[in-house]
Each structure stands twice: as structure tokens, then as C-alpha cells.
N, C-alpha and C positions, 0 to 999 in steps of 0.2 A: 445421362452419363454420370458416373460417380465423379467426385471432385478430383481424385487422384488421376483417373483416366483422362479427364478433361485437361488437366494440367499437362500431362504427357503429350496429348494431341496438340495443345498450344505450342509446346516446345518443338514438336515436329514441324508444325506450320511455320514457325519462325525460322527454323533452319532451312526449310525448303525455299522460303522467300529469300533468304540470304544467298543460297545457291543460285536461284534464278537471277537475282540482280548481278551476281558475279559473272554468270554466263553472259548476260547482256552487256557487260562492260568489256568483254573480250573483243579485240579487233575481228572484223568479219572474216579476214583471211587466215585466221589462226587454225592450224591443222587440228588442234584439240577440239575446237568448236565444231568443225566439220565432221570429225570422227565420232563425236558424241551428241549429235543433233537429236537422236532418238531419246537419249537420257534427258536432255533439256526439255523436250516436249512432254516427257513423262512427269518431270518436276512441275511444269506449268499446269498440267492436268491435275496432279495431286493437290496443288495449291488451290486451284479452282474448285475442286471437289470438297476440300476441307473448309473453305471460307464460309459457305452457307451454314454448314454444320456448327461451326464455332460461333457464328453470329447468333444462332438460336440460343446458345448457352453462354454467350460472351459476357465478360465483365469489363468495366471501364478501363481497368489496368491493362488488359490485353491490347485494346485499341491503341492506347498510349504507347505501350512497349513496341508494337509493330511500327508505329510512326517513328519512334526514336531509332529503331533498328535500321530503317530505311535511310535515315539521315547519317547514321554511323557508317553504313556501307558506302554511301556516296563520298564520305570524307576519307575513308581508309583506302589507301592504294598500296598494293603489294609491289615492292621494288622488282623491276624486271631484271632478270639475270642476263 
């Protein structure tokens, strides 16, 4: 993969991971979660498909960034309305 393409795929993977963690943080009885279960499963599959691809062309900074992103997501809570 070209460097520019790889960078974009890294960004997509990071965003998909963020979406996956946010879905998992929702209460199980949330109607949104129930209504969008197929979307959640698709996000998980995309993450799983991209991970090996990125590991083949990965740089150390990506692994570090992904770990930091997970920690940030765990700390950030959106106020409930």
C-alpha cells in the first residue's frame, strides 16, 4: 500500500475502533443499540478485517496511537440528556 493510502486506512481503523467502544459502552437496554445491532456487527467485522492488514504494514506510532485512543475513549463520557 502507498503511504497515503495506509495513513487513510489507519484513520478509518481508529474511527471504527472508537465507534465500537462507544457502542459497547451503551446500556444493553438502549433502543439505539437494539435498532443498530447490524451496524455494530459490521463495525466489528471491519475492524477485524483491517487489523491484520495494518499489522503487515504497521508502524510503531500506530500501535501507540490505538492504545492511547482506547484510554481516551474510556475516560470520555458524553453527558446523558
